[in-house]
VEXDREN-2710 file (C-alpha; in Angstrom, 1 decimal):
% VEXDREN-2710
k/r/px/py/pz
1/UNK/21.1/-10.6/24.2
2/UNK/17.7/-9.2/25.4
3/UNK/16.0/-6.8/22.9
4/UNK/14.4/-3.6/24.2
5/UNK/12.0/-1.3/22.3
6/UNK/11.8/2.3/23.6
7/UNK/8.8/4.2/22.3
8/UNK/9.6/7.8/23.4
9/UNK/9.2/11.1/21.5
10/UNK/11.8/13.0/23.6
11/UNK/14.9/12.0/21.7
12/UNK/17.3/13.2/24.4
13/UNK/15.6/11.0/27.0
14/UNK/15.4/8.0/24.7
15/UNK/19.1/8.3/23.8
16/UNK/20.1/8.5/27.4
17/UNK/18.0/5.4/28.2
18/UNK/19.5/3.6/25.2
19/UNK/23.1/4.4/26.3
20/UNK/22.6/3.0/29.8
21/UNK/20.8/-0.1/28.6
22/UNK/23.4/-0.8/26.0
23/UNK/26.2/-0.5/28.6
24/UNK/24.3/-3.2/30.5
25/UNK/24.3/-5.5/27.6
26/UNK/20.9/-4.9/26.0
27/UNK/20.1/-4.5/22.3
28/UNK/18.0/-1.3/22.0
29/UNK/15.7/0.1/19.3
30/UNK/14.1/3.6/19.6
31/UNK/10.9/4.7/17.9
32/UNK/9.7/8.3/18.4
33/UNK/6.3/8.0/16.8
34/UNK/3.4/6.2/18.4
35/UNK/1.9/4.6/15.3
36/UNK/5.3/3.4/14.0
37/UNK/6.2/2.2/17.5
38/UNK/3.0/0.2/17.8
39/UNK/3.5/-1.5/14.4
40/UNK/7.1/-2.3/15.3
41/UNK/6.1/-3.7/18.7
42/UNK/3.4/-5.9/17.2
43/UNK/5.4/-7.2/14.2
44/UNK/8.9/-7.7/15.6
45/UNK/10.2/-9.7/18.6
46/UNK/11.3/-7.8/21.7
47/UNK/11.8/-9.0/25.2
48/UNK/10.6/-5.8/26.9
49/UNK/9.0/-2.5/26.0
50/UNK/9.7/0.9/27.6
51/UNK/6.7/3.1/26.7
52/UNK/6.1/6.8/27.1
53/UNK/2.5/7.9/27.6
54/UNK/2.4/11.2/25.6
55/UNK/3.3/10.3/22.1
56/UNK/2.4/11.6/18.6
57/UNK/0.3/9.4/16.4
58/UNK/-1.0/6.8/18.9
59/UNK/-0.9/7.4/22.6
60/UNK/0.8/5.2/25.2
61/UNK/-2.4/3.8/26.7
62/UNK/-3.6/2.5/23.4
63/UNK/-0.2/1.1/22.5
64/UNK/-0.1/-0.7/25.9
65/UNK/-3.5/-2.1/25.4
66/UNK/-2.7/-3.4/21.8
67/UNK/0.6/-4.9/22.8
68/UNK/-1.0/-6.7/25.8
69/UNK/-3.7/-8.2/23.6
70/UNK/-1.1/-10.0/21.6
71/UNK/2.1/-10.4/23.8
72/UNK/2.8/-11.2/27.4
73/UNK/6.4/-9.7/27.6
74/UNK/7.0/-6.9/30.2
75/UNK/5.8/-3.4/29.5
76/UNK/7.3/-0.5/31.5
77/UNK/5.4/2.8/31.3
78/UNK/7.2/6.1/31.8
79/UNK/5.5/9.4/32.2
80/UNK/5.6/12.9/33.7
81/UNK/2.1/12.3/34.9
82/UNK/2.3/11.7/38.7
83/UNK/-1.4/11.2/39.6
84/UNK/-2.4/7.9/40.9
85/UNK/-5.3/7.7/38.4
86/UNK/-2.8/7.7/35.6
87/UNK/-0.8/4.9/37.2
88/UNK/-3.9/2.9/37.9
89/UNK/-5.1/3.2/34.3
90/UNK/-1.7/2.2/32.9
91/UNK/-1.4/-0.8/35.2
92/UNK/-5.0/-1.7/34.5
93/UNK/-4.3/-1.9/30.7
94/UNK/-1.5/-4.5/31.3
95/UNK/1.6/-2.5/32.1
96/UNK/4.0/-4.2/34.5
97/UNK/5.5/-1.1/36.0
98/UNK/5.0/2.7/36.0
99/UNK/8.0/5.0/36.4
100/UNK/7.5/8.8/36.9
101/UNK/9.8/11.3/35.2
102/UNK/12.3/12.4/36.1
103/UNK/14.0/9.2/37.1
104/UNK/17.6/8.0/37.1
105/UNK/18.8/5.9/34.2
106/UNK/20.3/3.4/36.6
107/UNK/16.9/2.9/38.2
108/UNK/15.4/2.2/34.8
109/UNK/18.1/-0.4/34.1
110/UNK/17.5/-2.0/37.4
111/UNK/13.8/-2.3/36.8
112/UNK/14.3/-3.6/33.3
113/UNK/16.6/-6.3/34.7
114/UNK/14.1/-7.2/37.4
115/UNK/11.1/-7.5/35.1
116/UNK/13.1/-9.6/32.6
117/UNK/14.4/-11.9/35.3
118/UNK/10.8/-12.4/36.6
119/UNK/9.5/-13.0/33.2
120/UNK/12.2/-15.5/32.3
121/UNK/11.5/-17.4/35.6
122/UNK/7.8/-17.6/34.6
123/UNK/8.6/-18.9/31.1
124/UNK/11.0/-21.4/32.6
125/UNK/8.4/-22.6/35.0
126/UNK/6.4/-24.2/32.2
127/UNK/4.8/-21.5/30.2
128/UNK/5.0/-22.2/26.5
129/UNK/5.6/-19.5/23.9
130/UNK/3.6/-19.6/20.7
131/UNK/5.4/-20.6/17.5
132/UNK/5.4/-17.3/15.5
133/UNK/6.8/-16.4/12.1
134/UNK/7.5/-12.7/11.6
135/UNK/8.5/-11.4/8.1
136/UNK/8.4/-7.6/7.6
137/UNK/4.8/-6.5/8.3
138/UNK/3.5/-10.1/8.3
139/UNK/3.0/-12.1/11.5
140/UNK/1.9/-15.7/11.5
141/UNK/1.1/-17.3/14.8
142/UNK/1.2/-21.1/14.0
143/UNK/0.1/-22.1/17.5
144/UNK/-3.0/-19.9/17.6
145/UNK/-3.5/-20.1/13.8
146/UNK/-3.8/-16.3/13.5
147/UNK/-2.4/-13.9/11.0
148/UNK/-1.7/-10.1/11.3
149/UNK/-0.8/-7.8/8.5
150/UNK/0.8/-4.6/9.6
151/UNK/-0.7/-5.1/13.1
152/UNK/-4.2/-5.8/11.8
153/UNK/-5.6/-9.3/12.3
154/UNK/-6.8/-10.9/9.1
155/UNK/-9.0/-14.0/8.7
156/UNK/-7.9/-17.0/6.7
157/UNK/-9.5/-20.3/5.8
158/UNK/-7.8/-23.5/6.9
159/UNK/-6.2/-24.2/3.6
160/UNK/-5.2/-20.5/3.0
161/UNK/-3.5/-20.5/6.4
162/UNK/-1.7/-23.8/5.7
163/UNK/-0.5/-22.7/2.3
164/UNK/0.7/-19.3/3.6
165/UNK/2.5/-20.9/6.5
166/UNK/4.2/-23.5/4.4
167/UNK/5.5/-20.9/1.9
168/UNK/6.6/-18.6/4.7
169/UNK/8.5/-21.5/6.4
170/UNK/10.4/-22.2/3.2
171/UNK/11.4/-18.7/1.9
172/UNK/13.2/-18.3/-1.5
173/UNK/12.3/-21.9/-2.5
174/UNK/10.3/-22.3/-5.7
175/UNK/7.5/-24.8/-5.5
176/UNK/5.4/-26.0/-8.4
177/UNK/1.6/-25.9/-8.2
178/UNK/1.7/-29.7/-8.2
179/UNK/4.1/-29.8/-5.2
180/UNK/1.9/-27.3/-3.3
181/UNK/-1.2/-29.3/-4.0
182/UNK/0.3/-32.5/-2.8
183/UNK/1.7/-30.8/0.4
184/UNK/-1.3/-28.8/1.4
185/UNK/-4.2/-31.0/0.2
186/UNK/-2.2/-34.2/0.8
187/UNK/-3.2/-35.7/-2.6
188/UNK/-2.0/-35.8/-6.2
189/UNK/-3.3/-32.9/-8.2
190/UNK/-5.1/-35.0/-10.9
191/UNK/-5.1/-31.9/-13.1
192/UNK/-6.7/-29.8/-10.4
193/UNK/-3.9/-27.3/-9.8
194/UNK/-6.3/-24.4/-10.4
195/UNK/-7.1/-24.8/-6.7
196/UNK/-3.6/-23.6/-5.8
197/UNK/-3.9/-20.6/-8.1
198/UNK/-7.2/-19.6/-6.5
199/UNK/-5.9/-19.9/-3.0
200/UNK/-2.7/-17.9/-3.9
201/UNK/-4.9/-15.2/-5.3
202/UNK/-7.0/-15.0/-2.1
203/UNK/-3.9/-15.0/0.1
204/UNK/-2.4/-12.1/-1.9
205/UNK/-5.6/-10.1/-1.6
206/UNK/-5.3/-10.4/2.2
207/UNK/-1.5/-9.8/2.7
208/UNK/-0.3/-7.8/-0.2
209/UNK/-0.5/-4.0/-0.4
210/UNK/-0.7/-4.3/-4.1
211/UNK/-1.5/-7.9/-5.2
212/UNK/-0.5/-7.1/-8.8
213/UNK/3.0/-6.3/-7.5
214/UNK/3.4/-8.8/-4.6
215/UNK/6.1/-8.2/-1.9
216/UNK/5.6/-11.7/-0.3
217/UNK/4.4/-14.4/-2.8
218/UNK/6.1/-14.1/-6.1
219/UNK/5.0/-15.9/-9.3
220/UNK/7.8/-17.7/-11.1
221/UNK/6.3/-18.0/-14.6
222/UNK/6.3/-21.5/-16.0
223/UNK/7.3/-23.0/-12.7
224/UNK/5.2/-22.0/-9.6
225/UNK/5.5/-19.7/-6.6
226/UNK/8.2/-18.5/-4.2
227/UNK/7.9/-16.7/-0.9
228/UNK/10.3/-13.8/-0.8
229/UNK/12.3/-13.6/2.5
END
């Protein structure tokens, strides 16, 4: 089932769009605030975005730009703005389509289906999607070796990235420091497990809101560490 994110502050319009799309077999999420919609778009997996231009928090143009920098799935802009310059700007930022309000919900559904069909043909023709791990506000792109925390890209060293990825791929499994050292550094610890502790500390400083009360990497006293799913 294809997943659709509607970022639209007019709840009546968003609900109508949602009803028609769900009747056509789509799974639909609505967000009415621009900033929250952007965070959701960047950190969760959706197959297509329906994006209003006039939004509280972060505007539609900025959201479109930020999504397109990280994802290649279809973006449909909807707006009451009818001037060609608005359409040109939206399409120039990476939107795949621009629909002017008012429009019929059945037209929206038809366009959503058309863009998804085109995108799926392109993917099927040989394009390869990146291997991405998404857990709450944390996004790890294994293919590109990039990490985003709440939509903001954060730099990691090679070993920090490898350690974070390994833990995230094995949630709720407790690993000793010796096991992590052997896995990531590919050698026996020889008493040098302090390296693991230092790297865990650095990772927490980058991904945790409060590193003293971590929401991702939990210390299991006397044993090691566990990534909380």
